[in-house]
A tleap script that builds the chain and sets N, CA, C and O, in Angstrom:
source leaprc.protein.ff14SB
mol = sequence {
  NMET ASP ASN ALA GLY VAL PRO GLU GLY ASP
  ALA PHE ASN ILE LYS ASN GLU THR ASP GLY
  ASP ASN GLY ILE PRO ILE TYR ASP ILE GLU
  PHE GLU THR GLU TYR GLY ASP TYR ASP PHE
  GLU ILE ALA ILE ASP GLY GLY ARG ILE VAL
  GLY ALA ASP TYR GLU VAL ASP GLU GLU TRP
  LEU ASP ALA LEU GLY GLY ASN PRO VAL SER
  LEU GLU GLU ALA ALA ALA ILE VAL ALA GLY
  LYS VAL PRO GLY SER SER ALA ALA ASP VAL
  THR ILE TRP GLU GLU SER GLU ASP GLY ARG
  GLY ARG TYR GLU GLY GLU LEU PHE PHE ASP
  GLY MET LYS PHE GLU PHE GLU ILE ASP PRO
  GLN THR GLY ILE ILE PHE ASP TRP ASN ALA
  ASP LEU ARG CASP
}
set mol.1.N position { 8.294 0.444 7.344 }
set mol.1.CA position { 7.772 1.773 7.126 }
set mol.1.C position { 8.182 2.297 5.753 }
set mol.1.O position { 7.499 3.135 5.165 }
set mol.2.N position { 9.302 1.791 5.254 }
set mol.2.CA position { 9.724 2.208 3.914 }
set mol.2.C position { 8.679 1.826 2.871 }
set mol.2.O position { 8.358 2.627 1.993 }
set mol.3.N position { 8.142 0.598 2.963 }
set mol.3.CA position { 7.162 0.139 1.986 }
set mol.3.C position { 5.926 1.015 1.979 }
set mol.3.O position { 5.319 1.217 0.927 }
set mol.4.N position { 5.541 1.537 3.134 }
set mol.4.CA position { 4.356 2.402 3.233 }
set mol.4.C position { 4.680 3.852 2.910 }
set mol.4.O position { 3.769 4.667 2.765 }
set mol.5.N position { 5.967 4.192 2.796 }
set mol.5.CA position { 6.348 5.576 2.533 }
set mol.5.C position { 6.144 6.481 3.733 }
set mol.5.O position { 5.852 7.667 3.581 }
set mol.6.N position { 6.300 5.916 4.938 }
set mol.6.CA position { 6.080 6.671 6.172 }
set mol.6.C position { 7.422 6.970 6.832 }
set mol.6.O position { 8.178 6.043 7.123 }
set mol.7.N position { 7.734 8.242 7.074 }
set mol.7.CA position { 8.951 8.564 7.826 }
set mol.7.C position { 8.856 7.990 9.241 }
set mol.7.O position { 7.799 8.047 9.868 }
set mol.8.N position { 9.961 7.441 9.738 }
set mol.8.CA position { 9.966 6.797 11.058 }
set mol.8.C position { 9.430 7.715 12.150 }
set mol.8.O position { 8.737 7.254 13.058 }
set mol.9.N position { 9.742 9.003 12.075 }
set mol.9.CA position { 9.301 9.948 13.097 }
set mol.9.C position { 7.801 10.183 13.123 }
set mol.9.O position { 7.277 10.713 14.103 }
set mol.10.N position { 7.094 9.793 12.049 }
set mol.10.CA position { 5.638 9.973 11.995 }
set mol.10.C position { 4.878 8.838 12.671 }
set mol.10.O position { 3.697 8.989 12.984 }
set mol.11.N position { 5.540 7.698 12.902 }
set mol.11.CA position { 4.863 6.512 13.430 }
set mol.11.C position { 4.824 6.519 14.957 }
set mol.11.O position { 5.785 6.903 15.624 }
set mol.12.N position { 3.675 6.077 15.488 }
set mol.12.CA position { 3.542 5.883 16.935 }
set mol.12.C position { 2.644 4.675 17.183 }
set mol.12.O position { 2.059 4.123 16.252 }
set mol.13.N position { 2.541 4.269 18.457 }
set mol.13.CA position { 1.794 3.055 18.831 }
set mol.13.C position { 2.245 1.860 17.984 }
set mol.13.O position { 1.422 1.116 17.450 }
set mol.14.N position { 3.557 1.693 17.875 }
set mol.14.CA position { 4.121 0.613 17.065 }
set mol.14.C position { 4.024 -0.696 17.842 }
set mol.14.O position { 4.458 -0.788 18.990 }
set mol.15.N position { 3.443 -1.709 17.191 }
set mol.15.CA position { 3.310 -3.036 17.794 }
set mol.15.C position { 3.949 -4.049 16.864 }
set mol.15.O position { 3.769 -3.989 15.648 }
set mol.16.N position { 4.695 -4.978 17.442 }
set mol.16.CA position { 5.331 -6.038 16.678 }
set mol.16.C position { 5.105 -7.339 17.432 }
set mol.16.O position { 5.656 -7.539 18.515 }
set mol.17.N position { 4.295 -8.223 16.863 }
set mol.17.CA position { 3.989 -9.503 17.493 }
set mol.17.C position { 4.282 -10.624 16.509 }
set mol.17.O position { 4.260 -10.418 15.296 }
set mol.18.N position { 4.557 -11.817 17.040 }
set mol.18.CA position { 4.691 -12.978 16.162 }
set mol.18.C position { 3.343 -13.673 16.081 }
set mol.18.O position { 2.583 -13.705 17.048 }
set mol.19.N position { 3.061 -14.228 14.914 }
set mol.19.CA position { 1.762 -14.846 14.657 }
set mol.19.C position { 1.957 -15.836 13.514 }
set mol.19.O position { 3.089 -16.179 13.172 }
set mol.20.N position { 0.875 -16.287 12.934 }
set mol.20.CA position { 0.930 -17.170 11.782 }
set mol.20.C position { -0.185 -16.834 10.815 }
set mol.20.O position { -1.265 -16.412 11.228 }
set mol.21.N position { 0.072 -17.018 9.528 }
set mol.21.CA position { -0.931 -16.771 8.498 }
set mol.21.C position { -0.785 -17.854 7.439 }
set mol.21.O position { 0.261 -17.962 6.799 }
set mol.22.N position { -1.831 -18.658 7.252 }
set mol.22.CA position { -1.794 -19.776 6.298 }
set mol.22.C position { -0.595 -20.690 6.539 }
set mol.22.O position { 0.036 -21.160 5.593 }
set mol.23.N position { -0.288 -20.939 7.807 }
set mol.23.CA position { 0.819 -21.817 8.152 }
set mol.23.C position { 2.190 -21.179 8.050 }
set mol.23.O position { 3.200 -21.856 8.239 }
set mol.24.N position { 2.245 -19.889 7.754 }
set mol.24.CA position { 3.521 -19.176 7.635 }
set mol.24.C position { 3.751 -18.378 8.915 }
set mol.24.O position { 2.929 -17.531 9.263 }
set mol.25.N position { 4.863 -18.634 9.629 }
set mol.25.CA position { 5.166 -17.796 10.800 }
set mol.25.C position { 5.458 -16.362 10.345 }
set mol.25.O position { 6.263 -16.139 9.441 }
set mol.26.N position { 4.797 -15.403 10.979 }
set mol.26.CA position { 4.935 -14.004 10.554 }
set mol.26.C position { 5.167 -13.072 11.735 }
set mol.26.O position { 4.881 -13.396 12.887 }
set mol.27.N position { 5.696 -11.903 11.399 }
set mol.27.CA position { 5.666 -10.753 12.294 }
set mol.27.C position { 4.442 -9.945 11.892 }
set mol.27.O position { 4.290 -9.588 10.724 }
set mol.28.N position { 3.577 -9.658 12.842 }
set mol.28.CA position { 2.425 -8.792 12.599 }
set mol.28.C position { 2.806 -7.421 13.141 }
set mol.28.O position { 2.897 -7.231 14.354 }
set mol.29.N position { 3.026 -6.474 12.251 }
set mol.29.CA position { 3.501 -5.141 12.630 }
set mol.29.C position { 2.400 -4.128 12.361 }
set mol.29.O position { 1.890 -4.021 11.246 }
set mol.30.N position { 2.044 -3.390 13.399 }
set mol.30.CA position { 1.020 -2.356 13.281 }
set mol.30.C position { 1.582 -1.041 13.797 }
set mol.30.O position { 2.369 -1.016 14.743 }
set mol.31.N position { 1.168 0.052 13.165 }
set mol.31.CA position { 1.515 1.369 13.687 }
set mol.31.C position { 0.512 2.388 13.190 }
set mol.31.O position { -0.243 2.138 12.250 }
set mol.32.N position { 0.518 3.534 13.836 }
set mol.32.CA position { -0.385 4.620 13.488 }
set mol.32.C position { 0.430 5.859 13.142 }
set mol.32.O position { 1.583 6.004 13.549 }
set mol.33.N position { -0.203 6.748 12.380 }
set mol.33.CA position { 0.320 8.087 12.138 }
set mol.33.C position { -0.854 9.042 12.312 }
set mol.33.O position { -1.989 8.600 12.493 }
set mol.34.N position { -0.599 10.321 12.261 }
set mol.34.CA position { -1.697 11.281 12.324 }
set mol.34.C position { -2.619 11.134 11.120 }
set mol.34.O position { -3.791 11.504 11.181 }
set mol.35.N position { -2.089 10.594 10.030 }
set mol.35.CA position { -2.847 10.542 8.786 }
set mol.35.C position { -3.337 9.154 8.390 }
set mol.35.O position { -3.962 9.021 7.338 }
set mol.36.N position { -3.082 8.109 9.188 }
set mol.36.CA position { -3.595 6.789 8.842 }
set mol.36.C position { -3.086 5.685 9.741 }
set mol.36.O position { -2.200 5.891 10.571 }
set mol.37.N position { -3.668 4.492 9.558 }
set mol.37.CA position { -3.298 3.289 10.302 }
set mol.37.C position { -2.698 2.274 9.333 }
set mol.37.O position { -3.125 2.175 8.182 }
set mol.38.N position { -1.705 1.522 9.808 }
set mol.38.CA position { -0.949 0.615 8.955 }
set mol.38.C position { -0.812 -0.746 9.629 }
set mol.38.O position { -0.624 -0.828 10.842 }
set mol.39.N position { -0.907 -1.813 8.836 }
set mol.39.CA position { -0.777 -3.177 9.338 }
set mol.39.C position { -0.034 -3.996 8.284 }
set mol.39.O position { -0.456 -4.057 7.129 }
set mol.40.N position { 1.064 -4.621 8.681 }
set mol.40.CA position { 1.854 -5.447 7.776 }
set mol.40.C position { 2.068 -6.822 8.382 }
set mol.40.O position { 2.244 -6.955 9.593 }
set mol.41.N position { 2.052 -7.849 7.532 }
set mol.41.CA position { 2.412 -9.208 7.911 }
set mol.41.C position { 3.661 -9.571 7.119 }
set mol.41.O position { 3.658 -9.566 5.888 }
set mol.42.N position { 4.732 -9.887 7.851 }
set mol.42.CA position { 6.021 -10.151 7.214 }
set mol.42.C position { 6.491 -11.542 7.613 }
set mol.42.O position { 6.554 -11.861 8.800 }
set mol.43.N position { 6.822 -12.373 6.625 }
set mol.43.CA position { 7.294 -13.730 6.895 }
set mol.43.C position { 8.580 -13.667 7.711 }
set mol.43.O position { 9.523 -12.958 7.360 }
set mol.44.N position { 8.599 -14.425 8.808 }
set mol.44.CA position { 9.794 -14.457 9.653 }
set mol.44.C position { 10.969 -15.016 8.855 }
set mol.44.O position { 12.089 -14.515 8.964 }
set mol.45.N position { 10.720 -16.048 8.057 }
set mol.45.CA position { 11.760 -16.638 7.221 }
set mol.45.C position { 11.832 -15.889 5.894 }
set mol.45.O position { 10.965 -16.077 5.040 }
set mol.46.N position { 12.815 -15.068 5.705 }
set mol.46.CA position { 13.033 -14.375 4.436 }
set mol.46.C position { 12.589 -12.927 4.390 }
set mol.46.O position { 13.059 -12.173 3.538 }
set mol.47.N position { 11.688 -12.511 5.289 }
set mol.47.CA position { 11.290 -11.110 5.355 }
set mol.47.C position { 10.319 -10.648 4.279 }
set mol.47.O position { 10.147 -9.444 4.086 }
set mol.48.N position { 9.677 -11.583 3.571 }
set mol.48.CA position { 8.723 -11.205 2.515 }
set mol.48.C position { 7.435 -10.654 3.130 }
set mol.48.O position { 6.922 -11.211 4.101 }
set mol.49.N position { 6.921 -9.576 2.574 }
set mol.49.CA position { 5.622 -9.056 2.998 }
set mol.49.C position { 4.555 -9.973 2.406 }
set mol.49.O position { 4.442 -10.092 1.186 }
set mol.50.N position { 3.763 -10.629 3.285 }
set mol.50.CA position { 2.721 -11.551 2.828 }
set mol.50.C position { 1.325 -10.985 3.073 }
set mol.50.O position { 0.326 -11.618 2.732 }
set mol.51.N position { 1.261 -9.810 3.656 }
set mol.51.CA position { -0.013 -9.134 3.861 }
set mol.51.C position { 0.237 -7.690 4.247 }
set mol.51.O position { 1.190 -7.379 4.961 }
set mol.52.N position { -0.627 -6.815 3.769 }
set mol.52.CA position { -0.504 -5.396 4.114 }
set mol.52.C position { -1.868 -4.741 3.979 }
set mol.52.O position { -2.661 -5.092 3.106 }
set mol.53.N position { -2.120 -3.796 4.849 }
set mol.53.CA position { -3.377 -3.056 4.785 }
set mol.53.C position { -3.131 -1.687 5.399 }
set mol.53.O position { -2.764 -1.578 6.568 }
set mol.54.N position { -3.333 -0.657 4.612 }
set mol.54.CA position { -3.269 0.687 5.176 }
set mol.54.C position { -4.146 1.637 4.401 }
set mol.54.O position { -4.453 1.432 3.227 }
set mol.55.N position { -4.540 2.687 5.100 }
set mol.55.CA position { -5.391 3.705 4.497 }
set mol.55.C position { -5.014 5.065 5.073 }
set mol.55.O position { -4.971 5.247 6.290 }
set mol.56.N position { -4.743 6.008 4.191 }
set mol.56.CA position { -4.439 7.386 4.575 }
set mol.56.C position { -5.742 8.171 4.513 }
set mol.56.O position { -6.463 8.099 3.518 }
set mol.57.N position { -6.046 8.919 5.565 }
set mol.57.CA position { -7.249 9.746 5.573 }
set mol.57.C position { -7.163 10.753 4.433 }
set mol.57.O position { -6.174 11.475 4.310 }
set mol.58.N position { -8.201 10.800 3.598 }
set mol.58.CA position { -8.166 11.625 2.387 }
set mol.58.C position { -7.969 13.110 2.668 }
set mol.58.O position { -7.412 13.821 1.831 }
set mol.59.N position { -8.413 13.594 3.827 }
set mol.59.CA position { -8.232 15.020 4.120 }
set mol.59.C position { -6.760 15.391 4.299 }
set mol.59.O position { -6.418 16.573 4.299 }
set mol.60.N position { -5.883 14.389 4.451 }
set mol.60.CA position { -4.451 14.641 4.605 }
set mol.60.C position { -3.707 14.675 3.271 }
set mol.60.O position { -2.546 15.083 3.237 }
set mol.61.N position { -4.328 14.267 2.189 }
set mol.61.CA position { -3.606 14.130 0.921 }
set mol.61.C position { -2.933 15.421 0.476 }
set mol.61.O position { -1.758 15.406 0.111 }
set mol.62.N position { -3.652 16.532 0.499 }
set mol.62.CA position { -3.049 17.802 0.078 }
set mol.62.C position { -1.938 18.234 1.027 }
set mol.62.O position { -0.919 18.766 0.586 }
set mol.63.N position { -2.126 18.010 2.331 }
set mol.63.CA position { -1.120 18.402 3.322 }
set mol.63.C position { 0.168 17.593 3.164 }
set mol.63.O position { 1.256 18.112 3.411 }
set mol.64.N position { 0.054 16.327 2.756 }
set mol.64.CA position { 1.237 15.482 2.591 }
set mol.64.C position { 2.029 15.843 1.341 }
set mol.64.O position { 3.209 15.511 1.229 }
set mol.65.N position { 1.384 16.516 0.414 }
set mol.65.CA position { 2.090 17.003 -0.772 }
set mol.65.C position { 2.291 15.939 -1.826 }
set mol.65.O position { 1.820 14.810 -1.693 }
set mol.66.N position { 2.988 16.312 -2.861 }
set mol.66.CA position { 3.225 15.423 -3.988 }
set mol.66.C position { 2.962 16.161 -5.282 }
set mol.66.O position { 2.737 17.371 -5.291 }
set mol.67.N position { 2.993 15.424 -6.365 }
set mol.67.CA position { 2.785 16.005 -7.688 }
set mol.67.C position { 1.736 15.210 -8.447 }
set mol.67.O position { 1.605 14.003 -8.244 }
set mol.68.N position { 0.982 15.880 -9.327 }
set mol.68.CA position { -0.011 15.163 -10.127 }
set mol.68.C position { 0.642 14.050 -10.947 }
set mol.68.O position { 1.775 14.182 -11.411 }
set mol.69.N position { -0.105 12.942 -11.117 }
set mol.69.CA position { 0.393 11.812 -11.897 }
set mol.69.C position { -0.675 11.364 -12.887 }
set mol.69.O position { -1.873 11.488 -12.634 }
set mol.70.N position { -0.215 10.844 -14.012 }
set mol.70.CA position { -1.105 10.272 -15.021 }
set mol.70.C position { -1.435 8.833 -14.625 }
set mol.70.O position { -0.858 8.289 -13.683 }
set mol.71.N position { -2.357 8.237 -15.348 }
set mol.71.CA position { -2.708 6.835 -15.127 }
set mol.71.C position { -1.478 5.943 -15.295 }
set mol.71.O position { -1.267 5.019 -14.509 }
set mol.72.N position { -0.675 6.215 -16.308 }
set mol.72.CA position { 0.527 5.423 -16.574 }
set mol.72.C position { 1.557 5.585 -15.456 }
set mol.72.O position { 2.186 4.612 -15.041 }
set mol.73.N position { 1.726 6.815 -14.972 }
set mol.73.CA position { 2.668 7.055 -13.870 }
set mol.73.C position { 2.188 6.378 -12.594 }
set mol.73.O position { 2.999 5.870 -11.821 }
set mol.74.N position { 0.875 6.366 -12.367 }
set mol.74.CA position { 0.322 5.698 -11.188 }
set mol.74.C position { 0.602 4.198 -11.244 }
set mol.74.O position { 0.944 3.595 -10.227 }
set mol.75.N position { 0.461 3.595 -12.419 }
set mol.75.CA position { 0.764 2.168 -12.576 }
set mol.75.C position { 2.233 1.899 -12.258 }
set mol.75.O position { 2.559 0.882 -11.647 }
set mol.76.N position { 3.113 2.800 -12.666 }
set mol.76.CA position { 4.545 2.645 -12.381 }
set mol.76.C position { 4.825 2.780 -10.885 }
set mol.76.O position { 5.702 2.093 -10.362 }
set mol.77.N position { 4.095 3.653 -10.191 }
set mol.77.CA position { 4.252 3.801 -8.738 }
set mol.77.C position { 3.905 2.490 -8.044 }
set mol.77.O position { 4.627 2.042 -7.153 }
set mol.78.N position { 2.802 1.878 -8.454 }
set mol.78.CA position { 2.385 0.600 -7.867 }
set mol.78.C position { 3.430 -0.474 -8.140 }
set mol.78.O position { 3.828 -1.197 -7.226 }
set mol.79.N position { 3.877 -0.587 -9.385 }
set mol.79.CA position { 4.885 -1.591 -9.731 }
set mol.79.C position { 6.165 -1.382 -8.924 }
set mol.79.O position { 6.848 -2.350 -8.591 }
set mol.80.N position { 6.493 -0.140 -8.609 }
set mol.80.CA position { 7.678 0.153 -7.812 }
set mol.80.C position { 7.591 -0.351 -6.383 }
set mol.80.O position { 8.617 -0.537 -5.728 }
set mol.81.N position { 6.378 -0.575 -5.890 }
set mol.81.CA position { 6.198 -1.111 -4.538 }
set mol.81.C position { 6.273 -2.636 -4.501 }
set mol.81.O position { 6.398 -3.226 -3.428 }
set mol.82.N position { 6.198 -3.274 -5.670 }
set mol.82.CA position { 6.152 -4.735 -5.745 }
set mol.82.C position { 7.363 -5.212 -6.549 }
set mol.82.O position { 7.314 -5.246 -7.778 }
set mol.83.N position { 8.453 -5.580 -5.863 }
set mol.83.CA position { 9.681 -5.975 -6.554 }
set mol.83.C position { 9.441 -7.078 -7.585 }
set mol.83.O position { 8.788 -8.083 -7.303 }
set mol.84.N position { 9.984 -6.865 -8.787 }
set mol.84.CA position { 9.878 -7.835 -9.865 }
set mol.84.C position { 8.711 -7.591 -10.803 }
set mol.84.O position { 8.684 -8.132 -11.908 }
set mol.85.N position { 7.744 -6.784 -10.381 }
set mol.85.CA position { 6.593 -6.504 -11.243 }
set mol.85.C position { 6.904 -5.310 -12.143 }
set mol.85.O position { 7.887 -4.595 -11.946 }
set mol.86.N position { 6.036 -5.116 -13.138 }
set mol.86.CA position { 6.184 -3.959 -14.017 }
set mol.86.C position { 4.834 -3.271 -14.152 }
set mol.86.O position { 3.806 -3.835 -13.780 }
set mol.87.N position { 4.836 -2.069 -14.678 }
set mol.87.CA position { 3.593 -1.319 -14.868 }
set mol.87.C position { 2.629 -2.084 -15.770 }
set mol.87.O position { 1.415 -1.920 -15.646 }
set mol.88.N position { 3.144 -2.914 -16.672 }
set mol.88.CA position { 2.291 -3.703 -17.562 }
set mol.88.C position { 1.488 -4.759 -16.795 }
set mol.88.O position { 0.464 -5.230 -17.289 }
set mol.89.N position { 1.939 -5.134 -15.599 }
set mol.89.CA position { 1.229 -6.116 -14.769 }
set mol.89.C position { 0.047 -5.498 -14.026 }
set mol.89.O position { -0.792 -6.223 -13.490 }
set mol.90.N position { -0.028 -4.171 -13.987 }
set mol.90.CA position { -1.017 -3.447 -13.184 }
set mol.90.C position { -2.276 -3.170 -14.005 }
set mol.90.O position { -2.199 -2.667 -15.126 }
set mol.91.N position { -3.435 -3.504 -13.433 }
set mol.91.CA position { -4.726 -3.126 -14.015 }
set mol.91.C position { -5.197 -1.896 -13.252 }
set mol.91.O position { -5.317 -1.937 -12.028 }
set mol.92.N position { -5.466 -0.798 -13.963 }
set mol.92.CA position { -5.779 0.467 -13.296 }
set mol.92.C position { -6.858 1.219 -14.080 }
set mol.92.O position { -6.909 1.150 -15.308 }
set mol.93.N position { -7.709 1.929 -13.360 }
set mol.93.CA position { -8.770 2.713 -13.987 }
set mol.93.C position { -9.050 3.955 -13.149 }
set mol.93.O position { -8.627 4.056 -11.998 }
set mol.94.N position { -9.765 4.889 -13.745 }
set mol.94.CA position { -10.085 6.154 -13.079 }
set mol.94.C position { -11.497 6.091 -12.501 }
set mol.94.O position { -12.423 5.612 -13.157 }
set mol.95.N position { -11.657 6.578 -11.265 }
set mol.95.CA position { -12.956 6.649 -10.582 }
set mol.95.C position { -13.179 8.079 -10.120 }
set mol.95.O position { -12.229 8.775 -9.762 }
set mol.96.N position { -14.433 8.520 -10.127 }
set mol.96.CA position { -14.726 9.867 -9.622 }
set mol.96.C position { -16.145 9.951 -9.066 }
set mol.96.O position { -16.731 11.033 -9.025 }
set mol.97.N position { -16.696 8.825 -8.640 }
set mol.97.CA position { -18.097 8.771 -8.239 }
set mol.97.C position { -18.428 9.536 -6.965 }
set mol.97.O position { -19.581 9.929 -6.785 }
set mol.98.N position { -17.478 9.763 -6.083 }
set mol.98.CA position { -17.809 10.409 -4.807 }
set mol.98.C position { -17.030 11.707 -4.572 }
set mol.98.O position { -16.570 11.966 -3.460 }
set mol.99.N position { -16.886 12.509 -5.609 }
set mol.99.CA position { -16.209 13.797 -5.444 }
set mol.99.C position { -14.805 13.784 -5.995 }
set mol.99.O position { -14.609 13.832 -7.209 }
set mol.100.N position { -13.821 13.719 -5.110 }
set mol.100.CA position { -12.419 13.759 -5.512 }
set mol.100.C position { -12.084 12.529 -6.358 }
set mol.100.O position { -12.345 11.398 -5.947 }
set mol.101.N position { -11.513 12.753 -7.524 }
set mol.101.CA position { -11.148 11.646 -8.399 }
set mol.101.C position { -10.033 10.806 -7.797 }
set mol.101.O position { -9.311 11.252 -6.906 }
set mol.102.N position { -9.908 9.602 -8.294 }
set mol.102.CA position { -8.856 8.701 -7.823 }
set mol.102.C position { -8.609 7.645 -8.889 }
set mol.102.O position { -9.441 7.414 -9.768 }
set mol.103.N position { -7.447 7.010 -8.791 }
set mol.103.CA position { -7.152 5.844 -9.605 }
set mol.103.C position { -7.314 4.627 -8.702 }
set mol.103.O position { -6.840 4.620 -7.566 }
set mol.104.N position { -7.984 3.601 -9.211 }
set mol.104.CA position { -8.125 2.341 -8.490 }
set mol.104.C position { -7.558 1.238 -9.355 }
set mol.104.O position { -7.485 1.368 -10.577 }
set mol.105.N position { -7.159 0.152 -8.716 }
set mol.105.CA position { -6.674 -0.957 -9.509 }
set mol.105.C position { -6.230 -2.131 -8.684 }
set mol.105.O position { -6.403 -2.184 -7.467 }
set mol.106.N position { -5.638 -3.093 -9.412 }
set mol.106.CA position { -5.146 -4.297 -8.761 }
set mol.106.C position { -3.961 -4.846 -9.540 }
set mol.106.O position { -3.729 -4.522 -10.705 }
set mol.107.N position { -3.236 -5.683 -8.842 }
set mol.107.CA position { -2.060 -6.324 -9.407 }
set mol.107.C position { -1.988 -7.723 -8.811 }
set mol.107.O position { -2.013 -7.881 -7.591 }
set mol.108.N position { -1.899 -8.732 -9.662 }
set mol.108.CA position { -1.668 -10.104 -9.222 }
set mol.108.C position { -0.236 -10.435 -9.597 }
set mol.108.O position { 0.131 -10.396 -10.772 }
set mol.109.N position { 0.582 -10.763 -8.586 }
set mol.109.CA position { 1.990 -11.015 -8.878 }
set mol.109.C position { 2.596 -11.893 -7.795 }
set mol.109.O position { 2.411 -11.630 -6.606 }
set mol.110.N position { 3.308 -12.920 -8.192 }
set mol.110.CA position { 4.080 -13.774 -7.289 }
set mol.110.C position { 3.230 -14.309 -6.128 }
set mol.110.O position { 3.666 -14.306 -4.976 }
set mol.111.N position { 2.017 -14.765 -6.446 }
set mol.111.CA position { 1.149 -15.352 -5.424 }
set mol.111.C position { 0.449 -14.351 -4.530 }
set mol.111.O position { -0.144 -14.726 -3.518 }
set mol.112.N position { 0.513 -13.080 -4.894 }
set mol.112.CA position { -0.103 -12.027 -4.085 }
set mol.112.C position { -1.136 -11.266 -4.917 }
set mol.112.O position { -1.002 -11.117 -6.132 }
set mol.113.N position { -2.171 -10.789 -4.220 }
set mol.113.CA position { -3.135 -9.876 -4.839 }
set mol.113.C position { -2.997 -8.531 -4.142 }
set mol.113.O position { -3.086 -8.445 -2.917 }
set mol.114.N position { -2.781 -7.489 -4.925 }
set mol.114.CA position { -2.651 -6.128 -4.415 }
set mol.114.C position { -3.817 -5.300 -4.947 }
set mol.114.O position { -4.104 -5.329 -6.143 }
set mol.115.N position { -4.486 -4.567 -4.068 }
set mol.115.CA position { -5.528 -3.629 -4.468 }
set mol.115.C position { -5.135 -2.261 -3.940 }
set mol.115.O position { -4.544 -2.156 -2.866 }
set mol.116.N position { -5.460 -1.205 -4.689 }
set mol.116.CA position { -4.973 0.115 -4.304 }
set mol.116.C position { -5.882 1.223 -4.799 }
set mol.116.O position { -6.702 1.036 -5.698 }
set mol.117.N position { -5.709 2.391 -4.176 }
set mol.117.CA position { -6.291 3.648 -4.644 }
set mol.117.C position { -5.194 4.697 -4.562 }
set mol.117.O position { -4.480 4.784 -3.563 }
set mol.118.N position { -5.063 5.497 -5.620 }
set mol.118.CA position { -4.030 6.535 -5.704 }
set mol.118.C position { -4.704 7.876 -5.970 }
set mol.118.O position { -5.625 7.972 -6.782 }
set mol.119.N position { -4.235 8.901 -5.278 }
set mol.119.CA position { -4.719 10.255 -5.519 }
set mol.119.C position { -3.997 10.818 -6.742 }
set mol.119.O position { -2.775 10.957 -6.710 }
set mol.120.N position { -4.721 11.147 -7.825 }
set mol.120.CA position { -4.047 11.658 -9.028 }
set mol.120.C position { -3.427 13.038 -8.845 }
set mol.120.O position { -2.544 13.417 -9.614 }
set mol.121.N position { -3.867 13.797 -7.848 }
set mol.121.CA position { -3.326 15.142 -7.622 }
set mol.121.C position { -1.982 15.132 -6.897 }
set mol.121.O position { -1.194 16.069 -7.032 }
set mol.122.N position { -1.716 14.054 -6.114 }
set mol.122.CA position { -0.479 13.999 -5.328 }
set mol.122.C position { 0.397 12.788 -5.644 }
set mol.122.O position { 1.580 12.777 -5.304 }
set mol.123.N position { -0.172 11.769 -6.292 }
set mol.123.CA position { 0.574 10.541 -6.544 }
set mol.123.C position { 0.701 9.651 -5.320 }
set mol.123.O position { 1.465 8.686 -5.336 }
set mol.124.N position { -0.036 9.961 -4.258 }
set mol.124.CA position { 0.040 9.191 -3.013 }
set mol.124.C position { -0.906 7.993 -3.082 }
set mol.124.O position { -2.076 8.130 -3.440 }
set mol.125.N position { -0.377 6.812 -2.732 }
set mol.125.CA position { -1.235 5.640 -2.560 }
set mol.125.C position { -1.904 5.812 -1.206 }
set mol.125.O position { -1.241 5.745 -0.171 }
set mol.126.N position { -3.223 6.034 -1.206 }
set mol.126.CA position { -3.891 6.283 0.066 }
set mol.126.C position { -4.711 5.099 0.554 }
set mol.126.O position { -5.265 5.141 1.652 }
set mol.127.N position { -4.792 4.058 -0.238 }
set mol.127.CA position { -5.432 2.819 0.210 }
set mol.127.C position { -4.676 1.666 -0.439 }
set mol.127.O position { -4.539 1.619 -1.661 }
set mol.128.N position { -4.186 0.736 0.381 }
set mol.128.CA position { -3.351 -0.362 -0.115 }
set mol.128.C position { -3.715 -1.618 0.640 }
set mol.128.O position { -3.792 -1.616 1.868 }
set mol.129.N position { -3.942 -2.701 -0.100 }
set mol.129.CA position { -4.243 -3.980 0.518 }
set mol.129.C position { -3.499 -5.053 -0.258 }
set mol.129.O position { -3.566 -5.100 -1.486 }
set mol.130.N position { -2.794 -5.911 0.456 }
set mol.130.CA position { -2.051 -7.001 -0.170 }
set mol.130.C position { -2.345 -8.283 0.589 }
set mol.130.O position { -2.271 -8.320 1.817 }
set mol.131.N position { -2.681 -9.337 -0.152 }
set mol.131.CA position { -2.998 -10.628 0.455 }
set mol.131.C position { -2.316 -11.748 -0.307 }
set mol.131.O position { -2.276 -11.747 -1.537 }
set mol.132.N position { -1.779 -12.703 0.440 }
set mol.132.CA position { -1.206 -13.906 -0.144 }
set mol.132.C position { -2.342 -14.755 -0.695 }
set mol.132.O position { -3.336 -14.981 -0.005 }
set mol.133.N position { -2.207 -15.226 -1.926 }
set mol.133.CA position { -3.220 -16.067 -2.573 }
set mol.133.C position { -2.668 -17.464 -2.762 }
set mol.133.O position { -1.473 -17.650 -2.988 }
set mol.134.N position { -3.550 -18.441 -2.666 }
set mol.134.CA position { -3.136 -19.843 -2.857 }
set mol.134.C position { -2.939 -20.175 -4.312 }
set mol.134.O position { -2.591 -21.307 -4.645 }
savepdb mol mol.pdb
quit
């Protein structure tokens, strides 16, 4: 829950099952909050996150609070979620095609592909996807 930035008290319907992904034994952890659904795949050996998918409902962004961030600050937020990476590793751009503006981007690092959307008004990552790449 730390990686998703979710306080433990906000999570419910928590499920933890063992599974496999690309031959890697994993814990498949799912939980819900009032503001979104979260799914993580964590390697049983070593605890590395090898998959993640979550989305925060956009109507909750203002209620969750935060502070406005620049494109550069948003890149640093993403790098902070991926140990060993830096903001220079992040490809990020501004989108505003459907009303509320957002930053979108991706990061390829340590065999993983990360895709994200960040709300520039709050600095909250409201869409995050991470997949192990061959």
